[in-house]
N, C-alpha and C positions, 0 to 999 in steps of 0.2 A: 919881348917890353915885358917890364915886369909891371903888372895893373895896380897888383898891392900885396897884402899880407893878410896875414890873423892869426892865432894862436890856438891849436889843439886842447883844450883842457878835460882831466876827466879827474871826476870827485874822489878823491881815495880818504877812506874814513873822516868825509864832510866839510874836509878842506879840498878845495880848488887847486890841483897839482899842474904846470906848466908840461904838456905831451911832448908838444913842437907845433913849434914856429912853419904854416903854409905860403905858401906864394902862388899866384897867379898870373903862368905870362902867357903873351899873346902876342901877335903880330898887330897892331893898332889900323894901318892900314889896308889889314883883310876887313878888319869891322866891318857886320851893314852899318851904315849911318843911324838908325834905328835904335841901335844894342843897348848904347847906357841908358835908353828910358825905356825901356823897355826890361831892363836887369831883375829889377826889384819884381817885378809883376811875373814874369816866366821864365827866370832864370829857372825851372822844375821842371818846365818843359824844355821845345825848342831850341832859346836863346842861344844858349850856354853849347848846343849841340850845331853850332853855324856850320856853314864848312869853309873854317880856315882853323890851320894851325894853333894848337891850346898845351900850353903846360902847366902840372902841379908840379912844383918843389916844397918837398915836404924835409926839414934840415929836425936831426932829434935831438931834444934836449935833455935826454938823458941815456944814460944805457937802460938798456930793453934789448928783449930774444924778439927773434924772428919769430917763433912761433906764437909770441903773445900781440906784436908786431899784428904778425895775419891772421890772428885768432880776431884784435880787436876788428878790421880789416875786414875779417868774412863776417862780423856782425853784422855789421853796416850794408852789406853788401847783399846777404842771403834776400832782407827781404822785398829789394829793389828788385832783385831776378825772381821772384814769384815762381821759384820751383822750373824753372824751365831747363829743359836738358843742353839746352847749349852752356847756359849762363854757370849750371852745378859743375859743368865738364870745364869749363873756366877757370870758374870756381876753386878748382881741386887743383890743376893744374899753376896757377899762381900762390896758392900757399905756397906750394912744395919753393918756391924761387926764397923765399926768407927763411925756412922752417931750421935749418940748420946753420944759421947767420948769427952773429953774435951782433945786434946796432949797435955800436960804442956814444958815447955822446958825441955832435956834430957829422954822424950819417946822415945822407943825403939821400932819400929816393927819389926818382924823376920820375915824372905819367909826362909819357908826350904823347898826343892824339893826333895824325893826321888824317884828317877829312878821309872817304868816309867811315872807314873799318879799322887803321893799324893803331893798334897801343902800343907802343913802347915801352917799357921797363927798362931801369937803370940801379944799381944800388953801388954809391961811393962813399968810403971815408978817408976821401981826399979831394980831388981832383972831378971832373965836371969827365963818368968815364965816356970816350972813344966811338965804342959800341954800344947797345943796351945788352944790356942782359940776358932781356927775356922782350918776344913780341908777339903780343896775342893782334889774330886777325878776329877783330867781332866789336862792332860798332856801337853794338848792342852793349856789352858790356864795359868797352871803353864809356858811355854816356853813364850808364850807372855809377861807377869808381865816380865820373866827375859831376856827379847826384851826389854825390855823398858830400865832396863840399860845398861844395853850389847849387844843390836844391833845396827843395821846400826845406826838409828838414837836414839843413847842413849840421855837420859834426864845428862845423867853426864859422860863429855865425859873422864872429868880427873880417873874415874876409872875406864872406859874403856880402858886410857894411864899408869894408872900407875899401871894395873896387864898386861901388854902386857911388861913392864920393870922389873918389877918382876920376872914375867920367864926371860925375859931371861938374865937374871944376874948368 
């Protein structure tokens, strides 16, 4: 179930430009009872890392090279990985998934985190991919990727706020 969505904006020459929309999906019935009240306070800790299947869906608002998309994500992930050997290796593999792609407006990137440690990544310019393009077996990496969007220093504050609003309704 889509819990809500937000927008990722980038500043280009002092102008905020919409880069992509991002949605957060989860099975609401699997969420802990106190998840909604703790979301804003603890999203950067264990709350969003709870034992329930969750997904992020990114839909591009403009054409971008896979290398640029990967570089932007890497810039956000590197400080969160804190130079761990596991993180650096996975980050390198993760970047290869996008490097030689041309991501057109409307391309969708799917991140599905199956607890405790499996992250599926799919890239599609049409229908939802039947199988993921890549699988990463690292709860550590998955939690850091989700922290990019849901953590204390979210790249999409509107996503985090809209989820909180939705859960309090």
